[in-house]
mmJSON file of the N, C-alpha and C atoms, coordinates in Angstrom:
{"data_MODEL":{"atom_site":{
"group_PDB":["ATOM","ATOM","ATOM","ATOM","ATOM","ATOM","ATOM","ATOM","ATOM","ATOM","ATOM","ATOM","ATOM","ATOM","ATOM","ATOM","ATOM","ATOM","ATOM","ATOM","ATOM","ATOM","ATOM","ATOM","ATOM","ATOM","ATOM","ATOM","ATOM","ATOM","ATOM","ATOM","ATOM","ATOM","ATOM","ATOM","ATOM","ATOM","ATOM","ATOM","ATOM","ATOM","ATOM","ATOM","ATOM","ATOM","ATOM","ATOM","ATOM","ATOM","ATOM","ATOM","ATOM","ATOM","ATOM","ATOM","ATOM","ATOM","ATOM","ATOM","ATOM","ATOM","ATOM","ATOM","ATOM","ATOM","ATOM","ATOM","ATOM","ATOM","ATOM","ATOM","ATOM","ATOM","ATOM","ATOM","ATOM","ATOM","ATOM","ATOM","ATOM","ATOM","ATOM","ATOM","ATOM","ATOM","ATOM","ATOM","ATOM","ATOM","ATOM","ATOM","ATOM","ATOM","ATOM","ATOM","ATOM","ATOM","ATOM","ATOM","ATOM","ATOM","ATOM","ATOM","ATOM","ATOM","ATOM","ATOM","ATOM","ATOM","ATOM","ATOM","ATOM","ATOM","ATOM","ATOM","ATOM","ATOM","ATOM","ATOM","ATOM","ATOM","ATOM","ATOM","ATOM","ATOM","ATOM","ATOM","ATOM","ATOM","ATOM","ATOM","ATOM","ATOM","ATOM","ATOM","ATOM","ATOM","ATOM","ATOM","ATOM","ATOM","ATOM","ATOM","ATOM","ATOM","ATOM","ATOM","ATOM","ATOM","ATOM","ATOM","ATOM","ATOM","ATOM","ATOM","ATOM","ATOM","ATOM","ATOM","ATOM","ATOM","ATOM","ATOM","ATOM","ATOM","ATOM","ATOM","ATOM","ATOM","ATOM","ATOM","ATOM","ATOM","ATOM","ATOM","ATOM","ATOM","ATOM","ATOM","ATOM","ATOM","ATOM","ATOM","ATOM","ATOM","ATOM","ATOM","ATOM","ATOM","ATOM","ATOM","ATOM","ATOM","ATOM","ATOM","ATOM","ATOM","ATOM","ATOM","ATOM","ATOM","ATOM","ATOM","ATOM","ATOM","ATOM","ATOM","ATOM","ATOM","ATOM","ATOM","ATOM","ATOM","ATOM","ATOM","ATOM","ATOM","ATOM","ATOM","ATOM","ATOM","ATOM","ATOM","ATOM","ATOM","ATOM","ATOM","ATOM","ATOM","ATOM","ATOM","ATOM","ATOM","ATOM","ATOM","ATOM","ATOM","ATOM","ATOM","ATOM","ATOM","ATOM"],
"id":[1,2,3,4,5,6,7,8,9,10,11,12,13,14,15,16,17,18,19,20,21,22,23,24,25,26,27,28,29,30,31,32,33,34,35,36,37,38,39,40,41,42,43,44,45,46,47,48,49,50,51,52,53,54,55,56,57,58,59,60,61,62,63,64,65,66,67,68,69,70,71,72,73,74,75,76,77,78,79,80,81,82,83,84,85,86,87,88,89,90,91,92,93,94,95,96,97,98,99,100,101,102,103,104,105,106,107,108,109,110,111,112,113,114,115,116,117,118,119,120,121,122,123,124,125,126,127,128,129,130,131,132,133,134,135,136,137,138,139,140,141,142,143,144,145,146,147,148,149,150,151,152,153,154,155,156,157,158,159,160,161,162,163,164,165,166,167,168,169,170,171,172,173,174,175,176,177,178,179,180,181,182,183,184,185,186,187,188,189,190,191,192,193,194,195,196,197,198,199,200,201,202,203,204,205,206,207,208,209,210,211,212,213,214,215,216,217,218,219,220,221,222,223,224,225,226,227,228,229,230,231,232,233,234,235,236,237,238,239,240,241,242,243],
"type_symbol":["N","C","C","N","C","C","N","C","C","N","C","C","N","C","C","N","C","C","N","C","C","N","C","C","N","C","C","N","C","C","N","C","C","N","C","C","N","C","C","N","C","C","N","C","C","N","C","C","N","C","C","N","C","C","N","C","C","N","C","C","N","C","C","N","C","C","N","C","C","N","C","C","N","C","C","N","C","C","N","C","C","N","C","C","N","C","C","N","C","C","N","C","C","N","C","C","N","C","C","N","C","C","N","C","C","N","C","C","N","C","C","N","C","C","N","C","C","N","C","C","N","C","C","N","C","C","N","C","C","N","C","C","N","C","C","N","C","C","N","C","C","N","C","C","N","C","C","N","C","C","N","C","C","N","C","C","N","C","C","N","C","C","N","C","C","N","C","C","N","C","C","N","C","C","N","C","C","N","C","C","N","C","C","N","C","C","N","C","C","N","C","C","N","C","C","N","C","C","N","C","C","N","C","C","N","C","C","N","C","C","N","C","C","N","C","C","N","C","C","N","C","C","N","C","C","N","C","C","N","C","C","N","C","C","N","C","C","N","C","C","N","C","C"],
"label_atom_id":["N","CA","C","N","CA","C","N","CA","C","N","CA","C","N","CA","C","N","CA","C","N","CA","C","N","CA","C","N","CA","C","N","CA","C","N","CA","C","N","CA","C","N","CA","C","N","CA","C","N","CA","C","N","CA","C","N","CA","C","N","CA","C","N","CA","C","N","CA","C","N","CA","C","N","CA","C","N","CA","C","N","CA","C","N","CA","C","N","CA","C","N","CA","C","N","CA","C","N","CA","C","N","CA","C","N","CA","C","N","CA","C","N","CA","C","N","CA","C","N","CA","C","N","CA","C","N","CA","C","N","CA","C","N","CA","C","N","CA","C","N","CA","C","N","CA","C","N","CA","C","N","CA","C","N","CA","C","N","CA","C","N","CA","C","N","CA","C","N","CA","C","N","CA","C","N","CA","C","N","CA","C","N","CA","C","N","CA","C","N","CA","C","N","CA","C","N","CA","C","N","CA","C","N","CA","C","N","CA","C","N","CA","C","N","CA","C","N","CA","C","N","CA","C","N","CA","C","N","CA","C","N","CA","C","N","CA","C","N","CA","C","N","CA","C","N","CA","C","N","CA","C","N","CA","C","N","CA","C","N","CA","C","N","CA","C","N","CA","C","N","CA","C","N","CA","C","N","CA","C","N","CA","C"],
"label_alt_id":[null,null,null,null,null,null,null,null,null,null,null,null,null,null,null,null,null,null,null,null,null,null,null,null,null,null,null,null,null,null,null,null,null,null,null,null,null,null,null,null,null,null,null,null,null,null,null,null,null,null,null,null,null,null,null,null,null,null,null,null,null,null,null,null,null,null,null,null,null,null,null,null,null,null,null,null,null,null,null,null,null,null,null,null,null,null,null,null,null,null,null,null,null,null,null,null,null,null,null,null,null,null,null,null,null,null,null,null,null,null,null,null,null,null,null,null,null,null,null,null,null,null,null,null,null,null,null,null,null,null,null,null,null,null,null,null,null,null,null,null,null,null,null,null,null,null,null,null,null,null,null,null,null,null,null,null,null,null,null,null,null,null,null,null,null,null,null,null,null,null,null,null,null,null,null,null,null,null,null,null,null,null,null,null,null,null,null,null,null,null,null,null,null,null,null,null,null,null,null,null,null,null,null,null,null,null,null,null,null,null,null,null,null,null,null,null,null,null,null,null,null,null,null,null,null,null,null,null,null,null,null,null,null,null,null,null,null,null,null,null,null,null,null],
"label_comp_id":["MET","MET","MET","ASP","ASP","ASP","ASN","ASN","ASN","ARG","ARG","ARG","GLY","GLY","GLY","TYR","TYR","TYR","THR","THR","THR","SER","SER","SER","ARG","ARG","ARG","ILE","ILE","ILE","ILE","ILE","ILE","LYS","LYS","LYS","ALA","ALA","ALA","ASN","ASN","ASN","LEU","LEU","LEU","GLU","GLU","GLU","ALA","ALA","ALA","SER","SER","SER","THR","THR","THR","ASP","ASP","ASP","ASN","ASN","ASN","PRO","PRO","PRO","GLY","GLY","GLY","VAL","VAL","VAL","VAL","VAL","VAL","LEU","LEU","LEU","GLY","GLY","GLY","ARG","ARG","ARG","TYR","TYR","TYR","CYS","CYS","CYS","ILE","ILE","ILE","SER","SER","SER","ARG","ARG","ARG","GLU","GLU","GLU","ILE","ILE","ILE","PRO","PRO","PRO","VAL","VAL","VAL","ASN","ASN","ASN","ASP","ASP","ASP","VAL","VAL","VAL","SER","SER","SER","VAL","VAL","VAL","HIS","HIS","HIS","LEU","LEU","LEU","LYS","LYS","LYS","VAL","VAL","VAL","SER","SER","SER","ARG","ARG","ARG","MET","MET","MET","THR","THR","THR","ILE","ILE","ILE","TYR","TYR","TYR","LYS","LYS","LYS","TRP","TRP","TRP","PHE","PHE","PHE","THR","THR","THR","GLY","GLY","GLY","ASP","ASP","ASP","TRP","TRP","TRP","MET","MET","MET","PRO","PRO","PRO","ARG","ARG","ARG","LYS","LYS","LYS","ARG","ARG","ARG","HIS","HIS","HIS","ALA","ALA","ALA","ASP","ASP","ASP","GLU","GLU","GLU","ILE","ILE","ILE","PHE","PHE","PHE","ALA","ALA","ALA","ILE","ILE","ILE","LEU","LEU","LEU","GLU","GLU","GLU","LYS","LYS","LYS","VAL","VAL","VAL","GLY","GLY","GLY","PHE","PHE","PHE","SER","SER","SER","ILE","ILE","ILE","ASP","ASP","ASP"],
"label_asym_id":["A","A","A","A","A","A","A","A","A","A","A","A","A","A","A","A","A","A","A","A","A","A","A","A","A","A","A","A","A","A","A","A","A","A","A","A","A","A","A","A","A","A","A","A","A","A","A","A","A","A","A","A","A","A","A","A","A","A","A","A","A","A","A","A","A","A","A","A","A","A","A","A","A","A","A","A","A","A","A","A","A","A","A","A","A","A","A","A","A","A","A","A","A","A","A","A","A","A","A","A","A","A","A","A","A","A","A","A","A","A","A","A","A","A","A","A","A","A","A","A","A","A","A","A","A","A","A","A","A","A","A","A","A","A","A","A","A","A","A","A","A","A","A","A","A","A","A","A","A","A","A","A","A","A","A","A","A","A","A","A","A","A","A","A","A","A","A","A","A","A","A","A","A","A","A","A","A","A","A","A","A","A","A","A","A","A","A","A","A","A","A","A","A","A","A","A","A","A","A","A","A","A","A","A","A","A","A","A","A","A","A","A","A","A","A","A","A","A","A","A","A","A","A","A","A","A","A","A","A","A","A","A","A","A","A","A","A","A","A","A","A","A","A"],
"label_entity_id":["1","1","1","1","1","1","1","1","1","1","1","1","1","1","1","1","1","1","1","1","1","1","1","1","1","1","1","1","1","1","1","1","1","1","1","1","1","1","1","1","1","1","1","1","1","1","1","1","1","1","1","1","1","1","1","1","1","1","1","1","1","1","1","1","1","1","1","1","1","1","1","1","1","1","1","1","1","1","1","1","1","1","1","1","1","1","1","1","1","1","1","1","1","1","1","1","1","1","1","1","1","1","1","1","1","1","1","1","1","1","1","1","1","1","1","1","1","1","1","1","1","1","1","1","1","1","1","1","1","1","1","1","1","1","1","1","1","1","1","1","1","1","1","1","1","1","1","1","1","1","1","1","1","1","1","1","1","1","1","1","1","1","1","1","1","1","1","1","1","1","1","1","1","1","1","1","1","1","1","1","1","1","1","1","1","1","1","1","1","1","1","1","1","1","1","1","1","1","1","1","1","1","1","1","1","1","1","1","1","1","1","1","1","1","1","1","1","1","1","1","1","1","1","1","1","1","1","1","1","1","1","1","1","1","1","1","1","1","1","1","1","1","1"],
"label_seq_id":[1,1,1,2,2,2,3,3,3,4,4,4,5,5,5,6,6,6,7,7,7,8,8,8,9,9,9,10,10,10,11,11,11,12,12,12,13,13,13,14,14,14,15,15,15,16,16,16,17,17,17,18,18,18,19,19,19,20,20,20,21,21,21,22,22,22,23,23,23,24,24,24,25,25,25,26,26,26,27,27,27,28,28,28,29,29,29,30,30,30,31,31,31,32,32,32,33,33,33,34,34,34,35,35,35,36,36,36,37,37,37,38,38,38,39,39,39,40,40,40,41,41,41,42,42,42,43,43,43,44,44,44,45,45,45,46,46,46,47,47,47,48,48,48,49,49,49,50,50,50,51,51,51,52,52,52,53,53,53,54,54,54,55,55,55,56,56,56,57,57,57,58,58,58,59,59,59,60,60,60,61,61,61,62,62,62,63,63,63,64,64,64,65,65,65,66,66,66,67,67,67,68,68,68,69,69,69,70,70,70,71,71,71,72,72,72,73,73,73,74,74,74,75,75,75,76,76,76,77,77,77,78,78,78,79,79,79,80,80,80,81,81,81],
"pdbx_PDB_ins_code":[null,null,null,null,null,null,null,null,null,null,null,null,null,null,null,null,null,null,null,null,null,null,null,null,null,null,null,null,null,null,null,null,null,null,null,null,null,null,null,null,null,null,null,null,null,null,null,null,null,null,null,null,null,null,null,null,null,null,null,null,null,null,null,null,null,null,null,null,null,null,null,null,null,null,null,null,null,null,null,null,null,null,null,null,null,null,null,null,null,null,null,null,null,null,null,null,null,null,null,null,null,null,null,null,null,null,null,null,null,null,null,null,null,null,null,null,null,null,null,null,null,null,null,null,null,null,null,null,null,null,null,null,null,null,null,null,null,null,null,null,null,null,null,null,null,null,null,null,null,null,null,null,null,null,null,null,null,null,null,null,null,null,null,null,null,null,null,null,null,null,null,null,null,null,null,null,null,null,null,null,null,null,null,null,null,null,null,null,null,null,null,null,null,null,null,null,null,null,null,null,null,null,null,null,null,null,null,null,null,null,null,null,null,null,null,null,null,null,null,null,null,null,null,null,null,null,null,null,null,null,null,null,null,null,null,null,null,null,null,null,null,null,null],
"Cartn_x":[60.44,59.391,58.545,57.454,57.191,55.666,55.899,54.467,53.918,52.271,51.555,50.656,50.811,50.007,48.234,47.526,46.357,45.308,44.187,43.316,42.503,41.783,41.001,39.793,39.448,38.205,38.354,39.764,40.349,40.578,40.679,41.006,40.052,38.844,37.401,36.698,36.955,36.252,37.063,38.08,38.512,38.019,38.278,38.356,36.322,35.347,34.002,34.252,35.266,34.684,34.443,34.04,33.965,35.449,36.159,37.465,37.751,35.892,36.527,36.546,36.959,37.423,39.477,39.941,41.3,42.16,41.257,41.337,41.881,40.69,40.413,42.158,42.013,42.662,44.482,44.772,45.912,45.9,44.775,44.588,45.274,44.492,45.116,45.62,46.858,48.353,49.269,48.964,48.989,49.127,47.809,47.851,48.899,48.502,48.639,50.583,51.127,52.606,53.128,52.135,52.22,52.717,52.819,53.088,52.159,53.149,51.959,51.498,50.083,49.511,50.274,51.029,51.651,52.788,53.64,53.781,53.34,52.209,51.467,51.275,50.758,49.497,51.245,52.056,53.219,53.859,53.736,53.802,53.166,51.059,50.356,49.891,50.818,50.382,49.022,48.774,47.137,47.35,45.787,46.247,46.139,46.546,46.481,44.993,43.83,42.615,42.02,42.428,41.734,42.883,43.949,44.084,43.125,43.309,42.281,40.862,39.932,38.734,39.048,39.646,40.023,40.149,40.867,41.103,40.35,39.302,37.842,37.166,36.846,35.452,35.195,35.106,34.136,34.194,35.704,36.174,36.112,35.994,36.962,37.612,38.637,40.325,39.66,40.226,39.647,40.738,40.509,40.626,42.3,43.428,44.894,45.233,45.011,45.295,44.94,43.751,43.199,44.495,44.845,46.064,47.07,47.994,48.934,48.632,47.996,47.798,47.883,46.82,46.766,48.499,49.702,50.603,51.856,51.189,51.825,52.083,50.351,50.227,50.304,50.357,50.813,52.379,53.132,54.873,54.859,54.027,54.382,53.996,53.222,52.814,51.834,50.684,49.351,48.278,47.229,45.953,45.565,43.619,42.257,42.241,41.785,41.63,40.564],
"Cartn_y":[-52.464,-52.079,-53.355,-54.136,-54.694,-54.295,-54.556,-53.648,-54.961,-55.063,-56.454,-56.463,-55.029,-54.591,-53.859,-53.805,-53.599,-54.487,-54.416,-55.616,-54.791,-56.444,-56.811,-55.732,-55.131,-54.305,-53.112,-52.553,-51.613,-51.243,-51.86,-51.573,-51.622,-51.76,-52.137,-50.792,-50.256,-49.416,-48.068,-48.129,-47.404,-47.2,-47.993,-47.85,-47.475,-47.678,-47.368,-46.117,-45.387,-44.094,-43.02,-41.417,-40.781,-39.785,-39.829,-38.937,-37.486,-37.21,-35.562,-35.347,-36.483,-36.588,-36.452,-35.615,-35.406,-36.953,-37.552,-38.161,-39.769,-40.105,-41.704,-41.587,-39.572,-39.907,-39.775,-39.614,-39.709,-41.802,-41.988,-43.319,-44.223,-43.867,-44.362,-44.479,-42.775,-43.075,-44.133,-44.049,-44.502,-46.641,-46.771,-48.409,-48.529,-47.863,-48.38,-48.424,-47.637,-47.701,-48.713,-49.051,-49.947,-49.24,-47.78,-47.236,-47.073,-47.415,-48.048,-47.69,-47.258,-46.299,-45.954,-46.484,-46.027,-44.406,-44.947,-43.678,-42.579,-42.824,-41.479,-40.675,-41.533,-41.47,-40.632,-40.85,-40.221,-38.584,-38.894,-37.22,-36.7,-37.08,-36.158,-35.775,-36.502,-36.146,-36.952,-38.009,-38.211,-39.916,-40.382,-42.048,-42.736,-44.158,-44.633,-45.172,-44.686,-45.673,-43.485,-42.771,-41.309,-42.303,-42.089,-42.553,-43.322,-44.635,-45.57,-45.339,-43.964,-43.018,-42.344,-42.185,-40.95,-41.449,-42.717,-43.738,-44.04,-44.753,-45.644,-44.462,-42.806,-41.908,-41.666,-43.273,-42.402,-41.327,-40.462,-38.916,-38.353,-37.224,-36.213,-35.86,-34.856,-34.549,-32.773,-32.615,-31.069,-29.936,-28.893,-28.725,-28.107,-28.065,-28.168,-29.317,-30.37,-31.486,-31.367,-31.615,-31.72,-30.517,-29.496,-28.452,-29.492,-29.89,-31.027,-31.962,-32.644,-33.681,-33.291,-31.984,-31.618,-31.485,-30.78,-30.941,-31.497,-32.766,-34.046,-34.803,-34.804,-35.192,-34.143,-32.631,-32.52,-32.602,-32.108,-32.794,-34.127,-35.099,-36.289,-36.571,-36.043,-35.497,-36.343,-36.63,-37.797,-37.189,-37.401,-37.095,-37.936,-37.809,-38.508,-37.982,-38.382,-37.924,-38.531],
"Cartn_z":[29.094,29.155,28.997,29.605,30.158,28.582,27.17,26.519,26.109,26.245,25.845,24.621,24.779,23.381,24.216,23.359,23.446,22.96,23.94,23.984,22.495,21.995,20.934,20.788,22.235,23.017,23.323,23.035,22.995,21.546,21.317,19.208,19.006,19.319,18.787,19.227,20.186,20.686,19.979,20.043,19.838,17.822,17.235,15.566,15.815,17.07,16.586,16.715,17.854,18.421,16.938,17.546,16.895,16.521,15.656,14.95,15.595,16.219,16.596,17.699,18.509,19.698,20.039,20.203,19.918,20.853,21.705,22.407,21.953,21.026,19.749,18.544,18.394,17.509,17.566,19.07,19.551,20.141,20.538,20.279,19.309,17.819,16.651,16.44,16.692,16.633,17.571,18.925,19.468,19.493,19.114,18.846,17.969,16.673,15.341,15.21,16.649,17.008,18.429,18.696,19.794,20.775,21.042,21.728,22.949,24.501,25.914,26.443,26.629,27.658,28.981,29.664,30.729,30.059,28.853,28.533,27.904,27.622,26.636,28.397,29.674,30.662,31.644,31.084,32.075,31.541,30.053,29.41,29.079,29.32,29.694,30.659,31.651,33.43,33.392,33.255,33.51,33.973,34.27,35.165,33.558,33.669,32.519,32.236,33.524,33.06,31.856,32.114,31.451,29.975,29.751,28.754,28.083,28.79,28.11,27.907,28.632,28.089,27.438,26.684,25.467,24.642,24.329,23.089,22.918,23.999,23.556,23.092,23.667,23.737,24.563,25.673,26.928,27.218,27.352,27.853,26.604,27.154,26.368,26.967,26.759,27.0,27.165,28.736,28.558,27.657,27.821,26.501,26.785,27.137,27.895,27.293,27.999,26.974,25.269,25.42,23.847,22.698,23.665,23.011,22.88,24.065,23.98,22.648,22.412,21.875,20.646,19.939,18.583,18.658,18.966,19.37,18.952,19.987,19.453,17.979,18.091,15.949,15.485,15.476,14.051,14.421,15.801,15.676,14.399,14.874,14.194,12.919,12.759,11.187,10.664,12.232,12.465,11.674,11.622,10.833,10.067,10.677,10.412,8.985,7.501,6.573,6.078],
"occupancy":[1.0,1.0,1.0,1.0,1.0,1.0,1.0,1.0,1.0,1.0,1.0,1.0,1.0,1.0,1.0,1.0,1.0,1.0,1.0,1.0,1.0,1.0,1.0,1.0,1.0,1.0,1.0,1.0,1.0,1.0,1.0,1.0,1.0,1.0,1.0,1.0,1.0,1.0,1.0,1.0,1.0,1.0,1.0,1.0,1.0,1.0,1.0,1.0,1.0,1.0,1.0,1.0,1.0,1.0,1.0,1.0,1.0,1.0,1.0,1.0,1.0,1.0,1.0,1.0,1.0,1.0,1.0,1.0,1.0,1.0,1.0,1.0,1.0,1.0,1.0,1.0,1.0,1.0,1.0,1.0,1.0,1.0,1.0,1.0,1.0,1.0,1.0,1.0,1.0,1.0,1.0,1.0,1.0,1.0,1.0,1.0,1.0,1.0,1.0,1.0,1.0,1.0,1.0,1.0,1.0,1.0,1.0,1.0,1.0,1.0,1.0,1.0,1.0,1.0,1.0,1.0,1.0,1.0,1.0,1.0,1.0,1.0,1.0,1.0,1.0,1.0,1.0,1.0,1.0,1.0,1.0,1.0,1.0,1.0,1.0,1.0,1.0,1.0,1.0,1.0,1.0,1.0,1.0,1.0,1.0,1.0,1.0,1.0,1.0,1.0,1.0,1.0,1.0,1.0,1.0,1.0,1.0,1.0,1.0,1.0,1.0,1.0,1.0,1.0,1.0,1.0,1.0,1.0,1.0,1.0,1.0,1.0,1.0,1.0,1.0,1.0,1.0,1.0,1.0,1.0,1.0,1.0,1.0,1.0,1.0,1.0,1.0,1.0,1.0,1.0,1.0,1.0,1.0,1.0,1.0,1.0,1.0,1.0,1.0,1.0,1.0,1.0,1.0,1.0,1.0,1.0,1.0,1.0,1.0,1.0,1.0,1.0,1.0,1.0,1.0,1.0,1.0,1.0,1.0,1.0,1.0,1.0,1.0,1.0,1.0,1.0,1.0,1.0,1.0,1.0,1.0,1.0,1.0,1.0,1.0,1.0,1.0,1.0,1.0,1.0,1.0,1.0,1.0],
"B_iso_or_equiv":[0.0,0.0,0.0,0.0,0.0,0.0,0.0,0.0,0.0,0.0,0.0,0.0,0.0,0.0,0.0,0.0,0.0,0.0,0.0,0.0,0.0,0.0,0.0,0.0,0.0,0.0,0.0,0.0,0.0,0.0,0.0,0.0,0.0,0.0,0.0,0.0,0.0,0.0,0.0,0.0,0.0,0.0,0.0,0.0,0.0,0.0,0.0,0.0,0.0,0.0,0.0,0.0,0.0,0.0,0.0,0.0,0.0,0.0,0.0,0.0,0.0,0.0,0.0,0.0,0.0,0.0,0.0,0.0,0.0,0.0,0.0,0.0,0.0,0.0,0.0,0.0,0.0,0.0,0.0,0.0,0.0,0.0,0.0,0.0,0.0,0.0,0.0,0.0,0.0,0.0,0.0,0.0,0.0,0.0,0.0,0.0,0.0,0.0,0.0,0.0,0.0,0.0,0.0,0.0,0.0,0.0,0.0,0.0,0.0,0.0,0.0,0.0,0.0,0.0,0.0,0.0,0.0,0.0,0.0,0.0,0.0,0.0,0.0,0.0,0.0,0.0,0.0,0.0,0.0,0.0,0.0,0.0,0.0,0.0,0.0,0.0,0.0,0.0,0.0,0.0,0.0,0.0,0.0,0.0,0.0,0.0,0.0,0.0,0.0,0.0,0.0,0.0,0.0,0.0,0.0,0.0,0.0,0.0,0.0,0.0,0.0,0.0,0.0,0.0,0.0,0.0,0.0,0.0,0.0,0.0,0.0,0.0,0.0,0.0,0.0,0.0,0.0,0.0,0.0,0.0,0.0,0.0,0.0,0.0,0.0,0.0,0.0,0.0,0.0,0.0,0.0,0.0,0.0,0.0,0.0,0.0,0.0,0.0,0.0,0.0,0.0,0.0,0.0,0.0,0.0,0.0,0.0,0.0,0.0,0.0,0.0,0.0,0.0,0.0,0.0,0.0,0.0,0.0,0.0,0.0,0.0,0.0,0.0,0.0,0.0,0.0,0.0,0.0,0.0,0.0,0.0,0.0,0.0,0.0,0.0,0.0,0.0,0.0,0.0,0.0,0.0,0.0,0.0],
"pdbx_formal_charge":[null,null,null,null,null,null,null,null,null,null,null,null,null,null,null,null,null,null,null,null,null,null,null,null,null,null,null,null,null,null,null,null,null,null,null,null,null,null,null,null,null,null,null,null,null,null,null,null,null,null,null,null,null,null,null,null,null,null,null,null,null,null,null,null,null,null,null,null,null,null,null,null,null,null,null,null,null,null,null,null,null,null,null,null,null,null,null,null,null,null,null,null,null,null,null,null,null,null,null,null,null,null,null,null,null,null,null,null,null,null,null,null,null,null,null,null,null,null,null,null,null,null,null,null,null,null,null,null,null,null,null,null,null,null,null,null,null,null,null,null,null,null,null,null,null,null,null,null,null,null,null,null,null,null,null,null,null,null,null,null,null,null,null,null,null,null,null,null,null,null,null,null,null,null,null,null,null,null,null,null,null,null,null,null,null,null,null,null,null,null,null,null,null,null,null,null,null,null,null,null,null,null,null,null,null,null,null,null,null,null,null,null,null,null,null,null,null,null,null,null,null,null,null,null,null,null,null,null,null,null,null,null,null,null,null,null,null,null,null,null,null,null,null],
"auth_seq_id":[1,1,1,2,2,2,3,3,3,4,4,4,5,5,5,6,6,6,7,7,7,8,8,8,9,9,9,10,10,10,11,11,11,12,12,12,13,13,13,14,14,14,15,15,15,16,16,16,17,17,17,18,18,18,19,19,19,20,20,20,21,21,21,22,22,22,23,23,23,24,24,24,25,25,25,26,26,26,27,27,27,28,28,28,29,29,29,30,30,30,31,31,31,32,32,32,33,33,33,34,34,34,35,35,35,36,36,36,37,37,37,38,38,38,39,39,39,40,40,40,41,41,41,42,42,42,43,43,43,44,44,44,45,45,45,46,46,46,47,47,47,48,48,48,49,49,49,50,50,50,51,51,51,52,52,52,53,53,53,54,54,54,55,55,55,56,56,56,57,57,57,58,58,58,59,59,59,60,60,60,61,61,61,62,62,62,63,63,63,64,64,64,65,65,65,66,66,66,67,67,67,68,68,68,69,69,69,70,70,70,71,71,71,72,72,72,73,73,73,74,74,74,75,75,75,76,76,76,77,77,77,78,78,78,79,79,79,80,80,80,81,81,81],
"auth_comp_id":["MET","MET","MET","ASP","ASP","ASP","ASN","ASN","ASN","ARG","ARG","ARG","GLY","GLY","GLY","TYR","TYR","TYR","THR","THR","THR","SER","SER","SER","ARG","ARG","ARG","ILE","ILE","ILE","ILE","ILE","ILE","LYS","LYS","LYS","ALA","ALA","ALA","ASN","ASN","ASN","LEU","LEU","LEU","GLU","GLU","GLU","ALA","ALA","ALA","SER","SER","SER","THR","THR","THR","ASP","ASP","ASP","ASN","ASN","ASN","PRO","PRO","PRO","GLY","GLY","GLY","VAL","VAL","VAL","VAL","VAL","VAL","LEU","LEU","LEU","GLY","GLY","GLY","ARG","ARG","ARG","TYR","TYR","TYR","CYS","CYS","CYS","ILE","ILE","ILE","SER","SER","SER","ARG","ARG","ARG","GLU","GLU","GLU","ILE","ILE","ILE","PRO","PRO","PRO","VAL","VAL","VAL","ASN","ASN","ASN","ASP","ASP","ASP","VAL","VAL","VAL","SER","SER","SER","VAL","VAL","VAL","HIS","HIS","HIS","LEU","LEU","LEU","LYS","LYS","LYS","VAL","VAL","VAL","SER","SER","SER","ARG","ARG","ARG","MET","MET","MET","THR","THR","THR","ILE","ILE","ILE","TYR","TYR","TYR","LYS","LYS","LYS","TRP","TRP","TRP","PHE","PHE","PHE","THR","THR","THR","GLY","GLY","GLY","ASP","ASP","ASP","TRP","TRP","TRP","MET","MET","MET","PRO","PRO","PRO","ARG","ARG","ARG","LYS","LYS","LYS","ARG","ARG","ARG","HIS","HIS","HIS","ALA","ALA","ALA","ASP","ASP","ASP","GLU","GLU","GLU","ILE","ILE","ILE","PHE","PHE","PHE","ALA","ALA","ALA","ILE","ILE","ILE","LEU","LEU","LEU","GLU","GLU","GLU","LYS","LYS","LYS","VAL","VAL","VAL","GLY","GLY","GLY","PHE","PHE","PHE","SER","SER","SER","ILE","ILE","ILE","ASP","ASP","ASP"],
"auth_asym_id":["A","A","A","A","A","A","A","A","A","A","A","A","A","A","A","A","A","A","A","A","A","A","A","A","A","A","A","A","A","A","A","A","A","A","A","A","A","A","A","A","A","A","A","A","A","A","A","A","A","A","A","A","A","A","A","A","A","A","A","A","A","A","A","A","A","A","A","A","A","A","A","A","A","A","A","A","A","A","A","A","A","A","A","A","A","A","A","A","A","A","A","A","A","A","A","A","A","A","A","A","A","A","A","A","A","A","A","A","A","A","A","A","A","A","A","A","A","A","A","A","A","A","A","A","A","A","A","A","A","A","A","A","A","A","A","A","A","A","A","A","A","A","A","A","A","A","A","A","A","A","A","A","A","A","A","A","A","A","A","A","A","A","A","A","A","A","A","A","A","A","A","A","A","A","A","A","A","A","A","A","A","A","A","A","A","A","A","A","A","A","A","A","A","A","A","A","A","A","A","A","A","A","A","A","A","A","A","A","A","A","A","A","A","A","A","A","A","A","A","A","A","A","A","A","A","A","A","A","A","A","A","A","A","A","A","A","A","A","A","A","A","A","A"],
"auth_atom_id":["N","CA","C","N","CA","C","N","CA","C","N","CA","C","N","CA","C","N","CA","C","N","CA","C","N","CA","C","N","CA","C","N","CA","C","N","CA","C","N","CA","C","N","CA","C","N","CA","C","N","CA","C","N","CA","C","N","CA","C","N","CA","C","N","CA","C","N","CA","C","N","CA","C","N","CA","C","N","CA","C","N","CA","C","N","CA","C","N","CA","C","N","CA","C","N","CA","C","N","CA","C","N","CA","C","N","CA","C","N","CA","C","N","CA","C","N","CA","C","N","CA","C","N","CA","C","N","CA","C","N","CA","C","N","CA","C","N","CA","C","N","CA","C","N","CA","C","N","CA","C","N","CA","C","N","CA","C","N","CA","C","N","CA","C","N","CA","C","N","CA","C","N","CA","C","N","CA","C","N","CA","C","N","CA","C","N","CA","C","N","CA","C","N","CA","C","N","CA","C","N","CA","C","N","CA","C","N","CA","C","N","CA","C","N","CA","C","N","CA","C","N","CA","C","N","CA","C","N","CA","C","N","CA","C","N","CA","C","N","CA","C","N","CA","C","N","CA","C","N","CA","C","N","CA","C","N","CA","C","N","CA","C","N","CA","C","N","CA","C","N","CA","C","N","CA","C","N","CA","C","N","CA","C"],
"pdbx_PDB_model_num":[1,1,1,1,1,1,1,1,1,1,1,1,1,1,1,1,1,1,1,1,1,1,1,1,1,1,1,1,1,1,1,1,1,1,1,1,1,1,1,1,1,1,1,1,1,1,1,1,1,1,1,1,1,1,1,1,1,1,1,1,1,1,1,1,1,1,1,1,1,1,1,1,1,1,1,1,1,1,1,1,1,1,1,1,1,1,1,1,1,1,1,1,1,1,1,1,1,1,1,1,1,1,1,1,1,1,1,1,1,1,1,1,1,1,1,1,1,1,1,1,1,1,1,1,1,1,1,1,1,1,1,1,1,1,1,1,1,1,1,1,1,1,1,1,1,1,1,1,1,1,1,1,1,1,1,1,1,1,1,1,1,1,1,1,1,1,1,1,1,1,1,1,1,1,1,1,1,1,1,1,1,1,1,1,1,1,1,1,1,1,1,1,1,1,1,1,1,1,1,1,1,1,1,1,1,1,1,1,1,1,1,1,1,1,1,1,1,1,1,1,1,1,1,1,1,1,1,1,1,1,1,1,1,1,1,1,1,1,1,1,1,1,1]
}}}
């Protein structure tokens, strides 16, 4: 898979966004581990644009997706403290 990484704009927006949004927390995890957005979008069955909007805090995941995000983050032991 071609992984060109995250743009500085996405990284900056993610760092400036509120961690009250589970999509932002997922973004911090994925960015820190260079997990491709395409892999996340396939796993969560949403578009790549949706993932980018979650990562930057522009959109809030719906409850169904937020629950799945929390489960993923708990499974990998990732939290923002």
